[in-house]
N, C-alpha and C positions, 0 to 999 in steps of 0.2 A: 447615806448613800443616795437618797433621792435628790438632795442638793447637788451632789456631784454630777448626776445624770442630767438634771435640769440645766446646769451650767454648760455641759457638753452640748445639749440640745440648742441652747441659746447661741452658742458660738458657731454651730454648724449652720450653714445657709441652706435654704430650700426645705421642701417638705420631707417628712420622715415617713418611710414606709412601715417601719416597725422599730420601736425603741423600747428598751427595758428600764423599769424603774422599781424602786423598793416600795412595798406597801405593807403596812401593819407589822411592826417590829415584834411580833409575837408568834408563837406556834399555835395553830388551831387545835382545840381539844375536840376531836371528832367523837369522843365518847360522852361528851357533855350533852345533856338533854336539849332538844330544840323546843323552845317555847314560842307559841304563836298567839297573838291577840288580834281581833278584828271586829268590825261591826256586824258582819254576816258570814255565814258558812253554808256551803252546799256540798254535800258528799255524794259521790258517784261510786256505788259498790261495784258496778259493772267494769269500769276501767281502773279502779283502784286509785282514784284521785279525790282531792278535796279542794274547793275553790273558796278562798277567803277574800272578802271584798270590804272596802271602807276602812280607812285608817289602820292598815295592816302593819304590825310590827312583829318581827321574828328575831329571836335571840338565840345564840348558841355560844356559851362561854362569854368572852369579851366582844364578840362580833354582834352587830345589830344590822338588820335589813328592814327598811320600811318602804311601802309602796301602796298604790291604790288597790291593786288586785294581785293576789299570789295564788298560783296553782301548786298544790303539794302532790308530788308523785310518790306513791308508796312502793317499796320494793317487796320482795318475797317476805312473807311474815306479817303482811298487813300493816296496820297503823303503828305497830311497834318499830317499824323500820322505814324511815324517810329516805328515799333515794335522791330526789331532786326537788328544787323549788324554782318556779318560773314567775318572776315578778314583772309587773307592767304598771306604767304610769307613775311619774315622779319618784323614781327609785332612789333611795339613799342607802349606802353601805358605809358603816363605820367600823373600823378595826383599830383599836388603840387610839393614837393621836391622828390617824389618817382617816380621810373620808372621801367618798366618791358619790357622784350624782349621775343619773342616766335616765333614759326613757324606758329601758327594759334591762332585765338581768336574769341570767340562768345560773343557778347555783347547784353544782353537783356535790351533795353533802358527803358522799363517800370519798371523793378525791380532794375536796376542799378547794375546788376551782370555781370561780365566779367569772362569767363573761358578761360585761356591761356593753350595751349598744345604745346609740342615739344621743348625740351631743354630750359625751362623757366629760365630766369635770372631776379631776383628782386634786385634793388639797392636802398639804402637809404643813401645818402651821399657817404662815401667810403665803407660802409658795403654792402656785396653781399650775396644773398641767391639763390640757384639754386634748381630746382626740375623738375619732369616730367609733373606735371599738377598743375596749380594754379587757385583757384577760388577767385576772388576779388569782394567784396561787396563795391562799391564806396560809397554808402550812409552811411554805417556803419563804413567805414574806416578800414575794416578788409580784410585779405586774408588767405586762407588755402592752404598749399603746400602738395601735395601728391606725393608719389614715393620716389626715392632716393634723400635725401635732403643733400646739402652741404652748409656750410656758411663760410664766411671769415669776421672776425670782426676786425675793426681798433680801437685800444685803443684811448681814448680821448687825444687830444693834438698831435696826429701824423698826 
């Protein structure tokens, strides 16, 4: 589906205000545990958050999120319930064979929606799509690209 959308984007002239693309050909398992590794951790009991810094890698099922800094927002129930993740600095999101890079990302764990901002680059195989802001719905396997969109498509067999 991403290839078809990229071809449509390539054939349409001018900037795209919002385009939809496929992302991650899998269903997100929201019941899977969220595993976090990092160089440092600071916990704030007052606001119910934890800040991981340095080589942060977060995984849930087959999805991986990496960044320089990630703030974990806990929901009701404390550390047993992660509500959201806010990633900053060299953010990389990988889901199946698809990948995205951005300056920042906000991941709502409960809904499975990730919003990437700052020079976003989506790749699927050798195909590349860039934009200013991308909203990825991991559960639905879709993404919407906003802002100036550019795509590079590789013909099959190349």
